[in-house]
C-alpha positions in Angstrom: 7.6 17.5 17.4 8.1 16.0 20.9 7.7 12.3 20.9 6.1 10.0 23.5 8.3 7.3 25.1 7.1 4.8 22.4 8.4 7.2 19.7 5.0 8.5 18.7 4.5 12.2 17.8 1.3 14.1 18.3 0.9 14.1 14.5 1.3 10.3 14.4 -1.3 9.8 17.2 -3.8 12.3 15.6 -3.4 10.5 12.3 -4.0 7.1 13.9 -7.1 8.3 15.6 -8.5 10.1 12.5 -8.5 13.6 13.9 -8.3 15.6 10.7 -8.6 19.1 12.3 -5.8 18.2 14.8 -3.6 16.9 11.9 -4.2 20.0 9.9 -3.4 22.3 12.9 -0.2 20.3 13.6 0.9 20.5 10.0 0.2 24.3 10.0 2.3 24.6 13.1 5.2 22.9 11.4 4.9 19.3 12.8 7.4 16.9 11.4 5.4 15.0 8.8 8.3 12.6 8.3 8.7 11.6 12.0 8.9 7.8 12.4 8.1 5.4 15.2 10.7 2.7 15.8 9.4 0.4 13.1 9.7 3.2 10.6 6.0 3.9 10.2 5.1 7.5 9.4 1.8 9.4 9.8 1.0 8.9 6.1 1.7 5.1 6.3 -0.6 4.9 9.3 -3.3 7.0 7.8 -3.1 4.8 4.7 -3.2 1.6 6.7 -6.3 2.8 8.7 -8.1 4.0 5.6 -8.2 7.7 6.7 -8.6 9.3 3.3 -8.9 12.9 4.5 -5.8 12.4 6.7 -3.8 10.9 3.8 -4.8 13.7 1.5 -3.9 16.4 4.1 -0.5 14.7 4.6 0.1 14.4 0.9 -0.9 18.0 0.3 1.6 19.0 3.0 4.3 17.2 1.1 4.6 14.0 3.2 7.0 11.5 1.6 4.8 9.1 -0.2 7.8 6.7 -0.7 8.8 6.6 3.0 9.4 3.0 4.0 8.9 1.1 7.2 11.8 -1.2 8.3 10.2 -4.1 6.4 10.1 -2.0 3.2 6.4 -1.3 3.2 5.3 2.1 1.7 2.0 3.8 2.3 0.7 2.4 -1.1 1.8 -1.1 -0.3 0.1 -1.0 3.1 -3.1 0.5 1.6 -3.2 -2.3 -1.0 -2.8 -4.8 1.8 -5.6 -3.4 3.9 -7.9 -2.5 1.0 -9.1 1.1 1.3 -9.7 1.9 -2.4 -10.0 5.7 -2.0 -6.7 5.9 -0.2 -5.0 3.7 -2.9 -6.5 6.0 -5.6 -5.3 9.1 -3.7 -1.8 7.7 -3.4 -1.7 6.7 -7.1 -3.0 10.2 -8.1 -0.2 11.7 -6.0 2.4 9.6 -7.9 3.2 6.9 -5.4 5.5 4.2 -6.9 3.1 1.5 -7.9 6.1 -0.9 -8.5 7.6 -0.5 -5.0 8.2 -3.8 -3.4 8.2 -5.1 0.2 10.3 -8.2 0.7 9.9 -9.0 -2.9 6.1 -8.5 -3.1 4.5 -5.8 -5.2 1.3 -3.8 -4.6 -0.7 -5.9 -7.2 0.6 -9.1 -5.5 -0.5 -8.1 -2.0 -3.9 -6.8 -3.2 -4.4 -10.0 -5.1 -3.4 -12.1 -2.1 -6.0 -10.3 0.0 -8.7 -10.4 -2.6 -9.1 -6.7 -2.9 -10.6 -6.6 -6.5 -11.2 -2.9 -6.7 -7.7 -2.2 -5.5 -6.2 -4.6 -8.1 -8.3 -3.0 -10.8 -7.1 0.5 -9.8 -3.5 -0.7 -9.9 -3.9 -2.3 -13.3 -5.6 0.9 -14.6 -2.6 2.9 -13.3 -0.3 0.6 -15.2 1.1 -1.5 -12.4 3.0 -4.6 -13.6 0.5 -7.4 -13.5 3.2 -10.0 -13.8 5.7 -8.8 -11.2 7.3 -11.8 -9.5 8.4 -12.5 -6.0 12.0 -13.8 -5.7 10.5 -17.4 -5.9 8.6 -16.6 -9.1 5.1 -16.2 -7.6 2.9 -13.7 -9.3 -0.4 -11.9 -8.5 -2.3 -14.4 -10.7 -0.7 -17.4 -8.9 -1.4 -16.1 -5.4 -5.0 -15.0 -6.3 -5.7 -18.4 -7.7 -4.2 -20.2 -4.7 -6.3 -18.0 -2.4 -9.5 -18.7 -4.3 -10.1 -15.1 -5.3 -12.0 -15.7 -8.6 -12.9 -12.1 -9.4 -9.3 -11.1 -9.0 -8.1 -14.0 -11.1 -10.6 -13.0 -13.8 -9.5 -9.3 -13.7 -5.8 -10.3 -14.0 -6.6 -12.7 -16.9 -8.6 -10.0 -18.6 -5.6 -7.7 -18.5 -3.4 -10.4 -20.0 -1.6 -11.7 -16.9 0.9 -14.5 -17.7 -1.1 -17.8 -17.4 2.1 -19.8 -17.8 4.1 -18.3 -14.9 5.6 -20.9 -12.6 7.3 -20.6 -9.2 10.6 -22.1 -8.3 8.7 -24.9 -6.6 6.8 -25.6 -9.8 3.5 -24.0 -8.8 1.3 -22.3 -11.3 -2.1 -20.6 -11.2 -3.6 -24.0 -11.7 -1.6 -25.8 -9.0 
């Protein structure tokens, strides 16, 4: 559980590098699975960000906090939705990660829609995530997907009944 000068633990570094056997050995030896670096990132958040499915599953099985947040409010699920590794998103959802958790007002469906990660958006919708969750300014997943030109995501959201009439505080809609 000793940390390097930058605040990184051995578990954190092994998770970052994708060394599953090392992560499993460290967990078995009692490594602190909740250790955070200065920005609040944990080994699970890092594994999720980098798409290390086996690492994420090992950490989840060891009881890592799936709702741990970085200083900016990002959870492992939010980061995975932002980066796009579908298998990690599915593992986090299966483990019961909060699909409605927000980071600075943005939801998991919003960030996945913004980035154009169709399969991730579909997984979130299938899990019952709120397709119409709004940012503080009123922006929705449909509005941002439309503005970013992500046609397949727009079509998926519309097929699930996303609010076509949503409007932001600035008067923007999915059409403008």
